[in-house]
C-alpha positions as CSV (number, residue, x, y, z in Angstrom):
1,M,-22.2,12.4,-45.0
2,P,-19.2,12.8,-42.5
3,S,-18.5,16.3,-41.3
4,K,-15.4,17.9,-42.6
5,K,-12.4,18.0,-40.3
6,R,-11.4,21.4,-38.8
7,I,-7.9,22.4,-39.5
8,I,-5.3,23.7,-37.1
9,L,-2.4,25.5,-38.4
10,I,0.8,25.2,-36.2
11,A,3.7,27.4,-37.3
12,D,6.8,26.5,-35.3
13,D,10.4,25.5,-36.2
14,D,10.9,23.3,-33.1
15,S,9.8,19.8,-34.2
16,D,9.6,18.6,-30.5
17,D,7.2,21.3,-29.6
18,V,5.0,20.6,-32.7
19,E,5.0,16.9,-31.9
20,I,3.8,17.3,-28.3
21,L,1.3,20.0,-29.2
22,T,-0.1,17.8,-32.0
23,E,-0.4,14.9,-29.7
24,V,-2.3,16.9,-27.1
25,F,-4.7,18.3,-29.7
26,N,-5.4,14.9,-30.9
27,Q,-6.0,13.7,-27.4
28,L,-8.4,16.4,-26.8
29,D,-10.3,16.2,-30.2
30,D,-9.6,13.6,-32.8
31,H,-11.7,15.4,-35.3
32,M,-9.0,17.9,-35.9
33,S,-6.7,18.0,-38.8
34,I,-3.3,19.5,-38.0
35,H,-1.1,21.1,-40.5
36,T,2.4,22.3,-39.7
37,V,4.9,24.7,-41.2
38,Q,8.3,25.7,-39.9
39,N,8.5,29.4,-40.5
40,G,6.5,32.5,-41.1
41,G,7.0,32.5,-44.8
42,Q,5.5,29.1,-45.1
43,V,2.4,30.4,-43.3
44,F,1.5,32.5,-46.3
45,R,2.4,29.8,-49.0
46,Y,0.2,27.4,-47.1
47,L,-2.7,29.8,-46.7
48,A,-2.5,31.1,-50.2
49,G,-3.1,27.4,-51.5
50,L,-6.4,26.9,-49.6
51,A,-10.0,27.7,-50.6
52,D,-11.7,30.2,-48.4
53,D,-13.8,27.3,-46.8
54,D,-10.7,25.3,-46.1
55,L,-8.9,27.9,-43.9
56,P,-7.8,26.9,-40.5
57,C,-10.1,27.3,-37.4
58,V,-7.2,28.6,-35.6
59,M,-3.4,29.4,-36.2
60,V,-0.8,28.8,-33.4
61,L,2.4,30.7,-34.2
62,D,5.6,30.4,-32.4
63,Y,6.9,33.8,-31.6
64,K,10.6,32.9,-32.5
65,M,10.2,31.5,-36.0
66,P,12.7,32.1,-38.9
67,I,11.9,34.2,-41.9
68,L,9.0,36.0,-40.1
69,N,8.3,35.7,-36.3
70,A,4.8,35.6,-35.1
71,A,4.3,39.4,-34.6
72,E,5.6,40.0,-38.2
73,V,3.1,37.3,-39.6
74,L,0.3,38.9,-37.5
75,E,1.2,42.3,-38.7
76,K,1.2,41.2,-42.4
77,I,-2.2,39.6,-42.2
78,R,-3.8,42.0,-39.8
79,N,-5.7,44.0,-42.6
80,D,-6.4,41.2,-44.9
81,E,-10.1,40.4,-45.0
82,R,-9.6,36.8,-46.0
83,Y,-7.7,35.9,-42.8
84,S,-9.4,38.3,-40.4
85,R,-11.8,35.6,-39.1
86,I,-9.2,33.1,-38.2
87,P,-8.3,33.2,-34.5
88,K,-4.5,33.5,-34.1
89,V,-2.7,32.6,-30.9
90,V,0.9,32.8,-30.1
91,W,3.0,30.4,-27.9
92,S,6.5,31.1,-27.1
93,T,9.5,30.7,-24.8
94,S,9.6,34.5,-24.7
95,G,7.9,36.1,-21.7
96,R,9.0,39.6,-22.7
97,Q,6.1,41.9,-22.2
98,E,7.0,43.8,-25.3
99,D,6.8,40.6,-27.4
100,M,3.5,39.9,-25.8
101,N,2.2,43.4,-26.4
102,R,3.3,43.5,-30.1
103,C,1.6,40.3,-30.8
104,L,-1.7,41.2,-29.0
105,D,-1.7,44.6,-30.6
106,A,-1.3,42.9,-34.1
107,G,-4.4,40.6,-33.6
108,A,-3.4,37.6,-31.6
109,K,-6.2,36.4,-29.3
110,E,-3.9,34.9,-26.8
111,Y,-0.2,34.8,-26.0
112,F,1.0,31.7,-24.1
113,I,4.3,30.9,-22.6
114,K,5.3,27.4,-23.6
115,P,4.7,25.2,-20.6
116,S,7.0,22.6,-19.1
117,K,4.2,20.5,-17.5
118,T,1.9,18.3,-19.5
119,S,-1.2,19.4,-17.4
120,E,-0.5,23.0,-18.3
121,L,-0.1,22.2,-21.9
122,K,-3.4,20.4,-22.0
123,R,-5.1,23.3,-20.4
124,M,-3.5,25.7,-22.9
125,A,-4.4,23.5,-25.7
126,G,-7.9,23.3,-24.6
127,I,-8.2,27.1,-24.7
128,M,-6.8,27.0,-28.2
129,L,-9.4,24.6,-29.4
130,Q,-12.3,26.8,-28.0
131,Y,-11.5,29.1,-30.9
132,C,-12.4,26.4,-33.4
């Protein structure tokens, strides 16, 4: 019986960033299933529709999403037992220390600045995959 694919949830409204991160994840591990949403509100609709054993192995949240930003998503799910075991990482163009601190305080495992070099993106994606 084939093993079930692990799911990564990417929440980001920038389709180019989603496409390149998805490509890198697939290069690093082709046994992943990538699901994408474009805003913080869609994160909750997507998660609510999943059975407990189908939850993502990691959530990648863009900080500057519409509806709810990454910090707001993290703060809303911080005390929800159902989602507490899902590692959450933030990636963003924002390097503001207060944004980083807010996300890390709300439960993010990592806060990454979106890289411009492919080699750095692969390194960062490799770290994200270690949470799966």
